[in-house]
C-alpha positions as CSV (number, residue, x, y, z in Angstrom):
1,M,207.1,72.2,-27.1
2,S,205.1,75.0,-28.6
3,D,201.4,75.4,-27.7
4,R,200.6,76.8,-31.1
5,H,198.7,74.7,-33.6
6,T,201.0,73.0,-36.1
7,I,200.4,73.1,-39.8
8,L,202.3,71.4,-42.6
9,I,202.2,72.9,-46.1
10,V,203.2,70.6,-49.0
11,D,203.3,72.3,-52.4
12,D,205.9,72.2,-55.2
13,E,205.3,76.0,-55.9
14,E,207.7,78.1,-53.7
15,A,205.4,81.1,-54.0
16,I,202.4,79.2,-52.5
17,R,204.5,77.7,-49.7
18,D,205.9,81.1,-48.7
19,S,202.7,83.0,-48.9
20,C,200.8,80.4,-46.9
21,R,203.5,80.3,-44.3
22,Q,203.6,84.1,-43.9
23,V,199.8,84.5,-43.6
24,L,199.4,81.6,-41.1
25,T,202.5,82.5,-39.0
26,K,201.1,86.0,-38.5
27,S,197.8,84.3,-37.4
28,G,199.7,82.5,-34.6
29,Y,200.2,79.1,-36.3
30,E,203.4,77.1,-36.3
31,C,204.1,76.3,-40.0
32,H,206.4,73.8,-41.7
33,T,206.8,73.4,-45.4
34,A,207.7,70.6,-47.8
35,V,208.5,70.8,-51.5
36,D,207.1,67.4,-52.6
37,G,205.1,64.4,-51.3
38,I,208.1,62.4,-50.1
39,E,209.4,65.3,-47.9
40,G,205.8,65.9,-46.8
41,L,205.3,62.3,-45.6
42,H,208.7,62.5,-43.8
43,L,207.8,65.7,-42.0
44,A,204.3,64.5,-41.1
45,H,205.9,61.6,-39.2
46,Q,208.3,63.9,-37.5
47,I,206.1,66.8,-36.4
48,D,202.6,65.1,-36.2
49,P,200.8,68.2,-37.5
50,E,197.1,69.0,-36.8
51,L,196.4,70.3,-40.3
52,L,197.9,69.5,-43.7
53,L,197.7,71.9,-46.7
54,L,198.3,69.6,-49.6
55,D,198.8,70.4,-53.3
56,L,197.3,67.7,-55.5
57,M,199.4,68.3,-58.6
58,M,203.0,67.5,-57.8
59,P,205.8,65.6,-59.5
60,G,206.7,62.2,-58.1
61,I,204.2,61.2,-55.4
62,D,201.0,63.2,-56.1
63,G,198.7,64.7,-53.5
64,L,196.2,61.8,-53.6
65,E,198.9,59.2,-52.8
66,V,200.1,61.4,-49.9
67,L,196.5,61.7,-48.7
68,D,196.0,57.9,-48.8
69,Q,199.1,57.4,-46.6
70,V,198.5,60.1,-44.0
71,C,194.8,59.2,-43.6
72,T,196.1,55.7,-42.5
73,T,199.0,56.8,-40.3
74,H,197.5,60.0,-38.9
75,P,193.7,59.4,-38.4
76,H,193.2,62.7,-36.6
77,L,195.0,64.8,-39.2
78,V,192.8,67.3,-41.0
79,C,193.7,67.6,-44.7
80,V,192.8,70.6,-46.9
81,V,193.8,70.0,-50.5
82,I,195.0,72.9,-52.7
83,T,194.0,72.7,-56.3
84,G,193.6,74.7,-59.5
85,Y,190.3,75.1,-61.2
86,A,191.2,72.5,-63.8
87,T,191.5,69.8,-61.1
88,I,188.3,70.4,-59.1
89,E,187.2,66.9,-60.0
90,S,190.4,65.6,-58.3
91,A,189.6,67.7,-55.3
92,V,186.2,66.0,-55.0
93,D,187.9,62.7,-55.3
94,A,190.3,63.7,-52.5
95,M,187.4,64.5,-50.2
96,K,185.9,61.1,-50.8
97,R,189.2,59.7,-49.7
98,G,189.2,61.6,-46.4
99,A,190.1,65.2,-47.1
100,F,188.3,67.8,-45.0
101,D,187.9,70.5,-47.7
102,F,189.7,72.0,-50.7
103,L,191.0,75.4,-51.5
104,P,191.0,76.4,-55.2
105,K,193.8,78.5,-56.6
106,P,194.1,81.5,-56.6
107,F,193.0,82.2,-53.0
108,T,193.1,85.2,-50.8
109,P,194.7,85.4,-47.3
110,D,191.2,85.7,-45.8
111,E,190.0,82.5,-47.6
112,L,193.1,80.7,-46.4
113,R,192.7,81.8,-42.8
114,L,188.9,80.9,-42.8
115,I,189.5,77.3,-44.1
116,V,192.4,76.7,-41.8
117,N,190.5,77.9,-38.8
118,R,187.6,75.6,-39.7
119,G,190.1,72.7,-40.1
120,I,191.7,73.3,-36.7
121,E,188.2,73.3,-35.1
122,Q,187.6,70.0,-36.9
123,H,190.8,68.6,-35.5
124,K,189.7,69.5,-32.0
125,L,186.4,67.7,-32.5
126,L,188.1,64.6,-33.8
127,R,190.4,64.6,-30.8
128,E,187.5,65.1,-28.4
129,T,185.5,62.4,-30.1
130,A,188.4,59.9,-29.8
131,A,188.9,60.8,-26.2
132,L,185.2,60.2,-25.5
133,R,185.3,56.8,-27.3
134,E,188.4,55.8,-25.2
135,E,186.6,56.9,-22.0
136,K,183.5,55.0,-23.0
137,E,185.6,51.9,-23.6
138,R,187.3,52.2,-20.2
139,M,183.9,52.6,-18.5
140,K,182.6,49.5,-20.4
141,Q,185.6,47.4,-19.4
142,Y,185.2,48.6,-15.8
143,F,181.5,47.6,-15.9
144,I,182.4,44.2,-17.3
145,T,184.8,43.7,-14.4
146,I,182.1,44.7,-11.9
147,V,179.6,42.3,-13.5
148,A,182.1,39.5,-13.7
149,H,183.5,39.7,-10.2
150,E,181.2,41.8,-8.0
151,L,177.9,40.4,-9.2
152,R,178.5,36.9,-10.8
153,S,180.8,35.6,-8.0
154,P,178.3,36.1,-5.1
155,L,175.4,34.8,-7.2
156,L,177.4,31.6,-7.9
157,L,178.0,31.2,-4.2
158,V,174.2,31.6,-3.5
159,K,173.5,29.0,-6.2
160,Q,175.9,26.5,-4.6
161,Y,174.1,26.9,-1.3
162,L,170.8,26.3,-3.0
163,D,172.2,23.3,-4.8
164,L,173.1,21.8,-1.4
165,I,169.7,22.5,0.1
166,V,167.5,21.5,-2.8
167,G,169.7,18.4,-3.3
168,G,169.0,17.3,0.3
169,K,172.6,17.6,1.5
170,M,171.6,19.9,4.4
171,G,168.8,17.7,5.7
172,S,165.2,17.2,4.8
173,I,162.8,20.1,4.0
174,D,159.1,20.1,3.6
175,D,157.4,20.2,0.2
176,T,156.4,23.9,0.4
177,A,160.0,25.0,1.2
178,R,161.4,22.7,-1.5
179,E,159.0,24.2,-4.1
180,M,159.9,27.7,-3.1
181,L,163.7,27.0,-3.1
182,G,163.4,25.2,-6.4
183,G,161.8,28.3,-7.9
184,A,164.5,30.5,-6.5
185,H,167.2,28.1,-7.8
186,S,165.7,28.2,-11.4
187,T,165.4,32.0,-11.3
188,L,169.0,32.3,-10.1
189,T,170.2,29.9,-12.8
190,G,168.5,32.0,-15.5
191,L,170.1,35.1,-14.1
192,L,173.5,33.6,-14.3
193,E,172.9,32.5,-17.9
194,I,172.0,36.1,-18.8
195,I,175.2,37.4,-17.1
196,A,177.3,34.7,-18.9
197,D,175.8,35.6,-22.3
198,W,176.2,39.3,-21.7
199,L,179.9,38.8,-20.8
200,K,180.4,36.8,-24.0
201,L,178.7,39.5,-26.0
202,A,180.8,42.2,-24.3
203,R,184.1,40.3,-25.1
204,I,183.0,39.8,-28.7
205,N,182.2,43.5,-29.1
206,A,185.5,44.4,-27.5
207,G,187.3,42.4,-30.3
208,D,188.7,39.6,-28.2
209,I,188.1,37.0,-31.0
210,A,190.9,38.2,-33.3
211,G,193.7,37.7,-30.8
212,G,193.1,33.9,-30.5
213,M,192.8,32.8,-34.1
214,E,194.4,29.5,-35.1
215,V,193.9,26.8,-37.8
216,I,191.6,24.2,-36.4
217,E,189.7,21.1,-37.7
218,V,186.0,21.6,-37.6
219,G,185.1,17.9,-37.2
220,P,186.3,17.5,-33.6
221,V,184.6,20.7,-32.6
222,L,181.2,19.4,-33.9
223,E,181.9,16.1,-32.2
224,K,182.5,17.7,-28.9
225,V,179.4,19.9,-29.1
226,A,177.2,16.9,-30.1
227,S,178.6,14.9,-27.2
228,D,178.1,17.7,-24.7
229,M,174.6,18.4,-25.9
230,K,173.4,14.7,-25.9
231,P,172.3,14.7,-22.2
232,L,170.0,17.7,-22.8
233,A,168.7,16.1,-26.0
234,D,168.0,12.9,-24.0
235,E,166.3,14.8,-21.2
236,R,164.0,16.5,-23.8
237,G,163.3,13.3,-25.7
238,V,165.0,14.6,-28.8
239,S,167.3,12.5,-31.0
240,L,170.6,14.2,-31.9
241,R,172.8,13.0,-34.8
242,L,176.0,14.3,-36.3
243,E,176.7,13.8,-39.9
244,R,180.5,13.7,-39.8
245,I,182.6,16.0,-42.0
246,A,186.1,15.3,-43.3
247,R,188.8,16.1,-40.7
248,S,190.7,17.9,-43.4
249,C,188.0,20.7,-43.2
250,E,190.1,23.4,-41.6
251,V,189.2,27.0,-40.8
252,K,191.2,29.8,-39.1
253,A,189.1,30.5,-36.1
254,H,189.0,31.2,-32.3
255,A,188.3,27.7,-31.2
256,E,186.3,28.5,-28.0
257,S,184.2,31.0,-29.9
258,L,183.5,28.6,-32.7
259,E,182.3,26.0,-30.1
260,V,180.0,28.7,-28.7
261,V,178.4,29.2,-32.1
262,F,177.5,25.5,-32.6
263,R,176.6,25.0,-29.0
264,N,174.1,27.9,-29.1
265,L,172.6,26.6,-32.3
266,V,172.3,23.0,-31.1
267,T,170.9,24.1,-27.7
268,N,168.1,26.2,-29.5
269,A,167.4,23.3,-31.8
270,I,166.8,21.0,-28.8
271,K,164.9,23.5,-26.6
272,Y,162.5,24.6,-29.4
273,N,161.9,21.1,-30.8
274,S,158.8,19.0,-30.9
275,P,158.2,16.0,-28.7
276,K,160.2,13.0,-30.0
277,G,161.8,15.4,-32.6
278,S,165.2,15.3,-34.0
279,V,168.3,17.5,-34.5
280,I,170.8,16.8,-37.3
281,I,174.1,18.5,-37.7
282,E,175.4,18.3,-41.2
283,G,178.7,19.6,-42.5
284,Q,180.4,19.9,-45.9
285,C,183.4,21.6,-47.4
286,A,183.2,22.8,-51.0
287,N,184.1,25.8,-53.2
288,G,186.5,27.3,-50.5
289,N,183.9,27.3,-47.8
290,L,182.7,25.3,-44.8
291,R,179.0,25.0,-44.4
292,V,177.4,23.5,-41.3
293,D,173.6,23.1,-41.1
294,V,171.8,22.6,-37.8
295,R,168.4,21.1,-38.8
296,D,165.6,20.6,-36.4
297,T,161.9,19.4,-36.5
298,G,160.8,22.0,-34.0
299,I,158.1,24.6,-33.7
300,G,159.5,26.9,-36.4
301,I,159.8,30.7,-36.6
302,P,157.1,33.0,-37.9
303,E,158.1,34.6,-41.2
304,D,157.5,38.2,-40.0
305,E,159.9,37.6,-37.0
306,L,162.8,36.1,-39.0
307,P,164.4,39.5,-39.8
308,F,164.8,40.2,-36.0
309,I,166.0,36.9,-34.5
310,F,169.7,37.9,-34.6
311,E,169.1,41.1,-32.6
312,D,170.2,41.5,-29.0
313,F,167.6,40.2,-26.5
314,F,165.0,39.3,-29.2
315,R,162.9,36.2,-28.6
316,V,160.1,34.7,-30.6
317,K,156.9,35.3,-28.6
318,S,154.2,32.6,-28.7
319,S,152.4,30.4,-26.2
320,R,154.8,27.6,-27.1
321,T,158.0,29.6,-26.3
322,A,156.7,31.4,-23.2
323,E,157.8,28.6,-20.8
324,I,161.2,28.0,-22.5
325,P,164.0,29.7,-20.6
326,G,166.4,31.8,-22.6
327,T,168.2,35.2,-22.6
328,G,167.6,36.3,-26.2
329,L,171.3,36.8,-26.7
330,G,172.3,33.4,-28.1
331,L,171.7,34.1,-31.8
332,S,173.1,37.6,-31.5
333,I,176.3,36.1,-30.1
334,V,176.4,33.5,-33.0
335,Q,176.1,36.2,-35.6
336,K,178.7,38.5,-34.0
337,I,181.2,35.7,-33.7
338,L,180.8,34.6,-37.3
339,E,181.2,38.2,-38.5
340,G,184.5,38.3,-36.6
341,H,185.5,35.2,-38.6
342,H,184.4,36.7,-42.0
343,G,181.5,34.1,-41.9
344,S,177.8,34.3,-41.9
345,V,174.6,32.6,-40.6
346,K,171.2,32.4,-42.2
347,V,168.0,30.6,-41.4
348,D,165.1,28.9,-43.2
349,S,162.1,28.0,-41.2
350,T,158.5,26.8,-41.5
351,I,156.0,27.0,-38.7
352,G,155.2,23.5,-37.3
353,E,157.9,21.8,-39.4
354,G,161.2,23.1,-38.1
355,S,164.2,25.3,-38.9
356,V,167.6,25.0,-40.5
357,F,170.4,27.4,-39.4
358,S,173.3,27.4,-41.9
359,V,176.8,28.6,-40.9
360,T,179.3,29.5,-43.6
361,L,183.0,30.0,-42.9
362,P,185.9,30.4,-45.4
363,L,188.2,27.4,-45.4
364,H,191.8,27.9,-44.4
365,L,194.0,27.4,-47.5
366,S,197.4,25.8,-47.3
367,D,200.5,27.3,-48.8
368,D,199.9,25.6,-52.1
369,G,196.3,27.1,-52.3
370,T,194.5,23.9,-51.4
371,G,192.0,23.5,-48.6
């Protein structure tokens, strides 16, 4: 294989093709030519060029159509469009669609060499950037593995030992030791929650949601979340009620991730509620969308903090929230999961009265177009 940079020239004018090939070959480039868009696309797939010199005005498939296709199939290909002065507007349009630059006719050999050299440098930068992204992703996945196995596993083992000691399974301990071990147990539990939430967030950012999409009924998911969260609600003295939605309400979703969304919202609604407060989960399907509201009678969120509550690690700071454990990742996870499902979440809140978190997801339509 040649070490020279490969250039593809697509132009229906033989004089342009030949002159470009002669100039660039003398400059050390490997050049291939095509007489129209169809041949150009075929050659692009065959030789995988680094730079494409593309005439916009050609019979059959024009340059813009070729550009649209190669930008999709060859993301690192640098395209320079060749245009006459009468089609400068089209050249600008081509650059908006992904072309690197344009070369107006007539052009000199020096102008051609200059723009091609710049294009080849751009190709190198694109390749290097892509390689850096891939390396970053490999490092990220490696770090996730370390966190999941090398850090989480031993912490879980320590927690199990503390569970036995604090629970009295290893014999009696004095009150001072019990208090100290209880504090250590709570701290360790909080740390494990942070690790669990971070791993969820990392998987979401890595795009793990899309691979597990299926058509699911939302009603059973909400029923399970309500059932699982009832012990926590009872412990906090909060009533939890689910307003049932029709089982025909179906969405295309990653089932486990959707459960995480509603579990996080209901958990927050319970934790940040008022004494003897309530949490109501309401669902409805209308106008092609599923909407689920998680309504609480809790402490509310200050208006100036509402724009930030879905950011990573953000927590509302007040005397009433200082003692409530949390990682600050729950709502960020909710938003990212919903974005991966083409859905959304919004919140309405009043201090001292409570909050309503509203989740919207597109309904899955059957083959006949009905929900």
